[in-house]
C-alpha positions as CSV (number, residue, x, y, z in Angstrom):
1,M,75.8,90.0,141.5
2,A,76.2,91.5,138.0
3,T,73.4,91.0,135.5
4,P,74.2,87.9,133.3
5,I,74.9,88.5,129.7
6,I,73.0,85.3,128.7
7,T,69.9,84.2,130.5
8,V,68.2,80.9,129.5
9,E,64.9,80.3,131.3
10,G,62.7,77.2,130.9
11,I,63.8,76.6,127.2
12,S,61.9,73.6,125.7
13,K,61.8,72.5,122.0
14,Q,59.4,70.0,120.6
15,Y,59.7,68.5,117.1
16,H,57.1,66.6,115.1
17,I,58.5,63.4,113.7
18,G,57.9,63.0,110.0
19,S,55.4,65.8,109.7
20,R,55.3,68.2,106.8
21,R,53.5,71.4,107.0
22,G,52.0,72.4,103.7
23,Y,48.9,74.0,102.2
24,T,45.5,72.6,103.1
25,T,42.8,72.8,100.5
26,F,39.2,73.6,101.2
27,R,38.2,70.1,100.4
28,D,40.8,68.7,102.8
29,A,39.5,71.0,105.6
30,I,36.0,69.7,105.1
31,A,37.1,66.1,105.1
32,N,39.2,66.6,108.2
33,A,36.2,68.2,110.0
34,F,34.1,65.1,109.5
35,S,36.9,62.5,110.1
36,E,38.4,64.1,113.3
37,P,35.5,63.0,115.6
38,L,35.8,59.4,114.3
39,R,39.6,59.5,114.8
40,R,39.2,60.7,118.4
41,L,36.7,58.0,119.1
42,R,39.0,55.3,117.7
43,N,41.9,56.6,119.7
44,F,39.9,56.9,123.0
45,G,41.9,55.5,125.9
46,R,45.2,55.5,123.9
47,S,48.0,57.9,124.0
48,S,47.5,60.8,121.6
49,S,48.8,60.1,118.1
50,R,50.0,63.6,118.1
51,E,52.0,63.0,121.2
52,A,53.4,59.7,119.8
53,D,54.6,61.5,116.7
54,T,56.6,64.2,118.7
55,F,59.6,64.3,120.9
56,W,61.2,66.9,123.1
57,A,64.8,67.8,122.0
58,L,65.0,70.2,125.0
59,K,62.9,70.2,128.2
60,D,62.9,73.1,130.7
61,V,66.6,74.1,130.3
62,S,67.7,77.0,132.5
63,F,71.1,78.6,133.3
64,D,72.9,81.9,133.3
65,V,76.2,83.0,131.8
66,A,78.2,85.9,133.2
67,E,80.0,88.4,131.0
68,G,83.5,87.0,130.0
69,E,82.6,83.5,131.1
70,V,83.4,80.5,128.8
71,I,80.8,77.8,129.4
72,G,80.9,74.3,127.9
73,L,77.9,72.3,126.7
74,I,78.5,68.5,126.8
75,G,76.4,65.4,126.5
76,R,75.8,62.3,124.4
77,N,74.8,62.5,120.8
78,G,71.2,63.7,120.6
79,A,71.2,65.3,124.1
80,G,70.1,68.6,122.6
81,K,73.4,70.6,122.6
82,S,73.2,71.8,119.0
83,T,69.4,72.5,119.3
84,L,70.1,74.8,122.2
85,L,72.8,76.6,120.2
86,K,70.4,77.1,117.3
87,I,67.9,78.6,119.6
88,L,70.5,80.9,121.2
89,S,71.6,82.0,117.7
90,R,68.0,82.5,116.6
91,V,68.1,79.9,113.9
92,T,65.1,78.3,115.4
93,D,62.5,79.3,117.9
94,P,61.8,77.5,121.2
95,T,58.5,75.8,121.9
96,A,58.5,77.3,125.4
97,G,60.7,79.4,127.5
98,S,63.0,82.3,126.6
99,A,66.6,83.3,126.1
100,V,68.0,86.8,126.5
101,L,71.4,87.5,125.0
102,D,72.7,91.1,125.8
103,G,75.3,91.8,123.1
104,R,76.5,91.3,119.6
105,I,76.3,87.6,118.7
106,G,78.6,85.5,116.5
107,S,77.7,81.9,115.7
108,L,79.9,79.1,114.3
109,L,77.4,76.3,114.0
110,E,78.7,74.8,110.8
111,V,82.2,75.5,109.3
112,G,81.9,76.9,105.8
113,T,78.5,78.5,106.2
114,G,77.7,80.6,103.1
115,F,80.4,79.3,100.8
116,H,79.4,79.3,97.1
117,P,81.3,76.7,95.0
118,E,81.6,79.0,91.9
119,L,83.1,81.9,93.8
120,T,86.8,82.2,94.7
121,G,88.2,81.8,98.1
122,R,88.6,85.6,98.3
123,E,85.0,86.2,97.4
124,N,83.8,83.6,99.8
125,V,85.7,85.1,102.7
126,Y,83.7,88.3,102.1
127,L,80.4,86.4,101.6
128,S,80.8,84.1,104.6
129,G,82.0,86.9,106.8
130,A,78.9,89.0,105.9
131,I,76.6,86.0,106.7
132,L,78.3,85.6,110.0
133,G,77.7,89.3,110.8
134,M,81.0,91.0,109.9
135,H,81.1,94.4,108.2
136,R,82.9,94.7,104.9
137,S,85.5,97.0,106.4
138,E,86.1,94.6,109.3
139,I,86.6,91.7,106.8
140,R,89.0,93.8,104.7
141,S,91.1,94.7,107.7
142,K,91.4,91.0,108.8
143,F,91.6,89.5,105.3
144,D,95.4,88.8,105.4
145,Q,95.1,87.3,108.9
146,I,92.3,85.0,107.7
147,V,94.2,83.8,104.6
148,E,97.4,83.2,106.6
149,F,95.5,81.3,109.3
150,S,93.8,79.1,106.7
151,G,96.9,78.3,104.8
152,V,95.2,78.6,101.4
153,G,97.1,81.7,100.3
154,K,98.2,80.3,96.8
155,F,94.7,79.3,96.0
156,V,92.7,82.3,97.4
157,D,91.7,83.4,93.9
158,T,90.7,79.9,92.8
159,P,87.0,78.8,92.9
160,V,86.3,76.9,96.1
161,K,84.7,74.0,94.1
162,R,88.3,73.0,93.3
163,Y,89.3,73.0,97.0
164,S,89.8,69.8,98.9
165,S,87.5,69.2,101.9
166,G,90.4,70.1,104.2
167,M,91.0,73.4,102.5
168,L,87.3,74.3,102.8
169,V,87.3,73.5,106.5
170,R,90.4,75.6,107.2
171,L,89.1,78.6,105.3
172,G,85.6,78.3,106.9
173,F,87.1,78.2,110.4
174,A,89.5,81.0,109.7
175,V,86.7,83.3,108.8
176,A,84.6,82.5,111.8
177,A,87.7,82.5,114.2
178,H,88.3,86.2,113.4
179,L,84.8,87.3,114.5
180,E,84.9,89.8,117.4
181,P,81.4,89.6,118.9
182,E,80.6,90.1,122.5
183,I,79.0,86.6,122.6
184,L,80.4,83.7,120.6
185,L,78.4,80.5,120.0
186,I,80.6,77.6,118.8
187,D,79.4,74.1,117.9
188,E,82.1,71.3,117.7
189,V,84.7,73.2,115.6
190,L,87.5,71.0,116.9
191,A,86.1,67.9,115.3
192,V,87.1,69.1,111.8
193,G,90.4,69.1,109.9
194,D,93.6,67.1,110.5
195,S,95.4,66.9,113.8
196,E,97.7,69.8,113.1
197,F,94.8,72.1,112.2
198,Q,92.9,71.0,115.3
199,R,95.8,72.1,117.4
200,K,95.8,75.4,115.6
201,C,92.0,75.7,116.2
202,L,92.5,74.9,119.9
203,G,95.2,77.6,120.1
204,K,92.8,80.2,118.6
205,M,90.0,79.0,120.9
206,S,92.3,79.5,123.9
207,E,93.0,83.0,122.7
208,V,89.3,83.8,122.4
209,A,88.7,82.2,125.9
210,H,91.3,84.5,127.5
211,G,90.1,87.6,125.6
212,H,87.2,88.3,128.0
213,R,84.6,87.4,125.5
214,T,81.5,85.3,126.5
215,V,81.7,81.9,124.8
216,V,79.2,79.0,124.7
217,F,81.2,76.1,123.5
218,V,79.8,72.6,122.4
219,S,82.4,69.9,122.1
220,H,83.1,66.2,122.5
221,N,86.7,67.0,123.3
222,M,86.6,66.8,127.1
223,S,90.2,68.0,127.4
224,A,89.3,71.2,125.6
225,I,86.2,71.6,127.8
226,M,88.4,71.3,131.0
227,N,91.2,73.6,129.6
228,L,89.1,76.3,128.1
229,C,85.9,76.6,130.1
230,H,85.1,78.2,133.4
231,S,81.9,76.1,133.9
232,A,80.0,73.4,132.1
233,V,76.4,72.2,131.5
234,L,75.7,68.5,131.0
235,L,72.6,67.7,129.0
236,D,71.0,64.3,128.8
237,E,67.8,63.7,126.8
238,G,67.2,67.4,126.6
239,R,67.4,68.1,130.3
240,V,70.2,69.7,132.4
241,V,71.5,67.0,134.7
242,Y,74.6,69.0,135.9
243,H,75.7,72.6,136.0
244,G,78.9,73.4,137.7
245,T,82.7,73.0,137.3
246,P,84.1,71.5,134.0
247,Q,85.8,68.7,136.0
248,G,82.5,67.7,137.7
249,A,80.6,67.8,134.4
250,V,83.2,65.7,132.6
251,E,83.3,63.1,135.4
252,Q,79.6,62.7,135.4
253,Y,79.5,62.5,131.5
254,L,82.2,59.8,131.4
255,G,80.2,57.8,134.0
256,M,77.1,58.0,131.8
257,I,78.8,56.8,128.6
258,A,80.6,54.0,130.4
259,E,77.2,52.5,131.2
260,S,76.3,52.5,127.5
261,R,79.2,50.5,126.1
262,T,78.3,47.7,123.7
263,G,80.1,45.5,121.2
264,F,77.8,46.3,118.4
265,V,76.4,49.7,117.3
266,D,73.9,50.5,114.5
267,L,75.3,53.5,112.7
268,T,72.5,54.1,110.1
269,E,71.1,57.1,112.0
270,H,74.0,57.8,114.4
271,R,74.1,61.4,115.6
272,G,77.9,61.4,115.4
273,R,77.7,61.6,111.6
274,P,78.2,65.2,110.3
275,P,75.2,66.5,108.2
276,A,77.2,66.6,104.9
277,M,78.1,62.9,105.1
278,K,76.4,60.2,103.2
279,P,75.3,57.3,105.5
280,V,77.4,54.5,104.0
281,I,78.7,52.8,107.2
282,T,75.7,50.9,108.6
283,S,77.2,49.3,111.7
284,I,80.4,48.7,113.7
285,A,81.2,45.7,115.8
286,M,84.2,44.7,118.0
287,R,85.5,41.3,118.9
288,G,87.9,40.8,121.8
289,N,90.5,38.4,120.5
290,G,89.8,36.6,117.3
291,N,87.2,36.1,114.6
292,D,85.3,33.5,116.6
293,S,85.0,35.5,119.8
294,E,81.7,37.1,120.7
295,Y,81.0,40.8,120.3
296,G,82.2,42.8,123.3
297,S,83.4,46.2,124.3
298,V,86.0,45.2,126.9
299,I,89.4,43.9,125.8
300,H,92.8,43.4,127.6
301,T,96.1,45.0,126.7
302,G,97.9,42.7,124.3
303,D,94.7,41.3,122.8
304,D,94.1,41.5,119.1
305,M,91.3,44.0,118.6
306,V,89.0,43.0,115.6
307,L,86.6,45.6,114.2
308,E,84.0,44.9,111.6
309,L,82.5,47.7,109.6
310,T,79.4,46.9,107.5
311,Y,78.7,49.2,104.6
312,D,76.3,49.9,101.8
313,T,77.9,52.1,99.1
314,G,74.7,52.3,97.0
315,G,76.6,51.4,93.8
316,E,79.5,53.8,94.5
317,T,83.0,52.4,94.5
318,L,85.2,53.2,97.5
319,N,88.7,52.2,98.3
320,H,89.7,53.8,101.6
321,A,88.8,53.1,105.2
322,F,90.1,54.9,108.3
323,V,89.8,54.3,112.1
324,G,90.8,56.8,114.7
325,I,91.2,55.9,118.4
326,H,90.5,58.6,121.0
327,T,90.8,58.8,124.8
328,S,87.7,59.3,126.9
329,L,88.5,63.1,126.8
330,G,88.4,63.1,123.0
331,E,92.2,63.3,122.3
332,R,93.4,61.4,119.3
333,I,95.8,58.6,120.2
334,C,96.4,56.9,116.9
335,S,95.0,56.4,113.5
336,V,95.0,53.4,111.1
337,G,93.8,53.2,107.5
338,T,93.9,51.0,104.5
339,H,96.5,53.2,102.9
340,L,98.9,52.0,105.7
341,D,98.3,48.3,104.9
342,P,100.6,47.2,102.1
343,E,98.5,44.2,101.4
344,F,95.2,46.0,100.9
345,H,94.3,46.5,97.3
346,E,90.5,46.0,97.4
347,T,87.6,48.2,96.4
348,L,84.3,48.4,98.3
349,C,81.1,48.4,96.3
350,G,77.5,47.5,97.2
351,K,76.9,45.8,100.6
352,G,79.6,44.1,102.6
353,T,81.7,43.9,105.7
354,L,85.3,45.2,106.1
355,Q,87.4,43.7,108.9
356,C,90.1,45.7,110.6
357,R,92.5,43.8,112.9
358,L,94.8,45.6,115.3
359,P,97.2,43.0,116.6
360,E,98.4,43.1,120.2
361,I,96.7,46.4,121.1
362,C,99.0,48.2,123.5
363,L,96.6,50.7,125.1
364,T,96.7,51.0,128.9
365,A,93.7,50.6,131.0
366,G,90.9,53.1,130.4
367,D,87.9,54.1,128.3
368,Y,88.3,54.9,124.6
369,S,86.2,55.7,121.6
370,L,86.4,55.1,117.8
371,T,85.9,57.3,114.8
372,V,85.4,55.5,111.5
373,C,85.5,56.8,107.9
374,L,85.0,55.4,104.4
375,G,86.1,57.3,101.3
376,N,88.1,57.3,98.1
377,K,91.5,58.4,99.5
378,P,92.9,59.8,102.8
379,G,91.2,63.1,103.6
380,T,88.3,62.7,101.3
381,N,85.6,61.0,103.3
382,V,82.2,60.0,101.9
383,D,81.0,58.9,105.3
384,M,82.4,59.6,108.8
385,V,81.0,58.7,112.2
386,Q,82.6,60.3,115.2
387,D,82.4,58.6,118.6
388,A,80.9,55.6,116.7
389,M,81.7,53.1,119.5
390,R,83.0,53.2,123.1
391,F,85.2,50.5,124.5
392,R,87.3,49.7,127.6
393,V,90.8,48.3,127.9
394,E,91.7,46.4,131.0
395,L,95.4,45.7,131.8
396,A,96.3,42.1,132.7
397,D,99.9,41.0,133.4
398,Y,100.9,42.5,130.1
399,F,104.6,43.0,131.1
400,G,105.0,39.6,132.8
401,T,106.1,41.3,136.1
402,G,102.8,41.6,138.0
403,E,103.2,45.4,137.8
404,R,100.9,47.8,136.1
405,L,101.3,51.4,134.8
406,L,99.9,53.9,137.2
407,H,97.2,56.4,136.3
408,G,98.7,59.3,134.4
409,Q,101.7,57.4,133.1
410,G,100.5,57.5,129.5
411,H,98.1,55.7,127.2
412,I,100.5,53.2,125.6
413,A,101.7,50.1,127.3
414,Q,105.2,49.7,125.7
415,R,107.1,46.5,126.5
416,C,110.8,47.2,127.3
417,R,114.1,45.6,128.1
418,F,116.8,47.3,130.2
419,H,120.4,46.1,130.2
420,P,123.4,47.9,131.8
421,L,126.3,48.6,129.5
422,A,128.7,50.2,132.0
423,T,128.7,51.5,135.6
424,E,130.8,53.9,137.5
425,E,132.0,53.4,141.0
426,I,133.5,56.0,143.2
427,A,136.6,54.8,145.1
428,P,137.3,55.8,148.7
429,C,140.0,58.3,147.6
430,G,137.5,60.0,145.3
431,A,139.0,58.7,142.0
432,R,136.5,57.3,139.5
433,H,137.0,53.8,138.1
434,R,135.0,52.6,135.1
435,V,133.8,49.0,135.4
436,S,132.4,47.4,132.2
437,S,129.6,45.0,132.6
438,A,130.1,41.4,131.7
439,R,128.6,40.6,128.3
């Protein structure tokens, strides 16, 4: 068997909660020397305070990646996926274990890394490319392709501080997408931008995956994992719980998240919130069919789905809310927002609750997830939480026929009426006779 291009052996990473490492004065050192014996005596028989103030983001993670293999890393928020990528890209060191990567490494851990607001798009392409490991000649040769892919051609000589968030995302991904390393580490790039740009990103990722480059790919888009990856690793609470086929990893992952469905989720420290977002949305709750119903994460096709978003703007005034519904594989089904409600003319300021009602939800049976956003207008989010809540739809006799849609026949349960307008009969002699239906 060929030598792996990536070898991860016994990687563990421990973090200290709330600790700050600073300078210690001589006086502090003397005081600590006298107080430490008393502290140990007081804590005798208890768990160590040092242990209580730490947690393991990763614990004894091991796997190999062959040259040219595309491997997916999946798991719930906080499972340790991004921490592992940071260790592989040498952003942070492991507490224990080792990782050997044999080749030139390119990392896309955060779209827009290295952008300076005062510099133009052109200047930031060179700056970000250099930070990501590209030589100037390499950037120059690919500059036109990068600009064309990003779609910011008319504004390439404008300072990026005047770019919208969508333009920044497109330009940041365009730079990183044109890296040509032997090993590419990618963290959740398909979660950014609008749906059209996500399809463009997916196409580029498919090109990379079929270009015989070794890729470690973190994503919540299970469809992308199954379509792009040769194998997958499922992490849970920092440990590897499955390493095998993408299909097997996704099935086990979906089983895990189905067990954690709930009708109320605290979002104050939710790991589905991107680092740049301000924590404005504090919780999300779902009611099955009406304001007086209890919180629950299971509804029936045809029910009204009622969502309640609590928020704390901290004095800022916001006027736009957005909810996206995704399949269990991470594919967007539909989006709703206050800009699509002709009767919504409110502003959100301070603390409050915003209710969103989706009448007669027409989703077929299955598991789904919600992404929620608050901002000032479509596309400019102050806060966004991906995979904020999981819920399940069960199909009752929605059509009034006792029949149900079969698995694989779509995600929308659309009522229908069929009525023949005309039929054709073939006479014994072979001549055609048109017979109009009675109306």
